[in-house]
N, C-alpha and C positions, 0 to 999 in steps of 0.2 A: 451473647448473640451467636447465632449459628452461621453467619456469613463470613466468619474469619476476622471480623473486626472486634477487638476487645472492648468491653464495657468501660474499663478504666485505662485510657491510653498511657503508655509509658513514653517519656521524652526520648527522642533519638539520642543515642550516645555519640561520643566523639568520632567514632568510625562511621556510623550511619549517617549523621547529619550532612557532612560534606558530600558523601556518596549520593545521597538523595537529592541534594541541591544541584549537583552537576548533572545527574540523570534527568531531573525535571527540566533543566535548562536545555539539555540535548533534545528532549521530546518536543520542545517548543521551537527551537532554532533550526534543527536539522531539516525537518520537512519544508520549512520556509525557504531555506537556502537551496535545497535540491529542486524545489519548484521554480525558484528564480533562475537557476541554471538551465533548466529545461525550457522555460519560457524564452530566455534569451538565446539559447543555442538551437532550439528545435521548434520554437513557437507552439509549445505544448505544455499543459499543466501536468503536475505530478499525478493528479487523479486520472487524467486521460491516459498517461503512460501506464499507470498501474492497471487500469481497466483493459487496455489493449494487450498488455503483457499476460494477464490472466486468461484472456480469450485465446491468445496465441498458444498457450500451454494446455488448453482444454481439449478433450477429445472432439474431433471435427470442428475445432475452434468455435465451439458453441457452448453457452452457459445460460441457464435460466437467470433472469434478471435478479432474483433474490440471491442466488448463489454468487453472482458477480458482485453484488453489494457486500456479501459476507467476506469474500476473498479480498476485495479492494478496501475493506474497512470503511465503507461509506453508508450513509443512511439510505433507506429505500427511496425516499423522495429525491435525494441528491443523485442517486444512481439513475433514476428515471430521467431526470433532467439531463444528466451527462449522456446517457444513451440516445436521447432525442437529438442532442447536439451532434453526437458522432454519426448518427444516421443521416442527419441533414448534410453532413460532409461526405457521405458515402463511405465512411470508415467501418461501419457496421450495418447489419440488417437487423431489424427488430420485427419479430413475428409471433403470432400465437403459437403456443406449444402444440405439436401434433397430437400428443397423448392426453393433453389437459388444456382445454380451450380457455381456462381461467388464467393459466400461466403464460408468461412471455419469455421467449428465447432471444438471445442476442448472438449474432453470428459475425465473426470478423471477416471483412472483405479483403480481397487482394490489395486494394488501395490502403486499407487499414494496416495490413501486414507491412506494406512498403513504408508507410509513415512510421510505424514502430521501429522497423529496421534502421531507418535514417536517424531516429532519435536515440537509438541504443548507444552509439559511441559518446554522445553528449552526456547521457545519464551515467554511463560507465566512468567517464572522466570525473564527473561530479561526485559520484559515490566514493571513488578512490581519494580525490583531493579533499573532500569535506569530512570523510569518516575513516576509511580503511588505512590510509597512509599515516594516520595518527595513532594507530594501535600497533604495538610491537607484534610482529607476525607470530612469535612464540606464544603470545597470550590469546590469540584468536580462538583457539578451542575453548578456553575458559570463558571468554566473552560470549561466544556462541552458546555455551551451556547456560550461562546466566540469562541471556536473552530468551532462550527457549523456556527456561523456568518461569520467567516473567510472563511470556506470552501464554503459557499454559495456565498460570494462575489467574490471568485476566480473562481467560476464556477465548 
């Protein structure tokens, strides 16, 4: 096969198996716990936090909806629903692209930025308590390198 998956799979070895199982467990549990912490502490979902963060970091705090979906790792339909919810709360403005009437831009409002800023300490405490405080600081560069390699491989 040309997609990187071998035709005859080899069993995971004694080093790979526990690493994979722990990583798979992390992929499932960490987002749920981070979401719960944000819901409880800031009345906001992790998807909302992610979308607002990416908008806050974008030039003019504006992204095409497709780019926002890519950056927030959400489907197009999920992003559209989320943006509609955020627009209803006046956290973003949704409008047709100036240069391409088929495209839709999402713009972070001042209210959206304030909401994000209030949620930031909640998210920061959660990320530290749930993830970073459990990784020895000396290994963070290796962990970061491994996560970058995984992210690159997954596209």
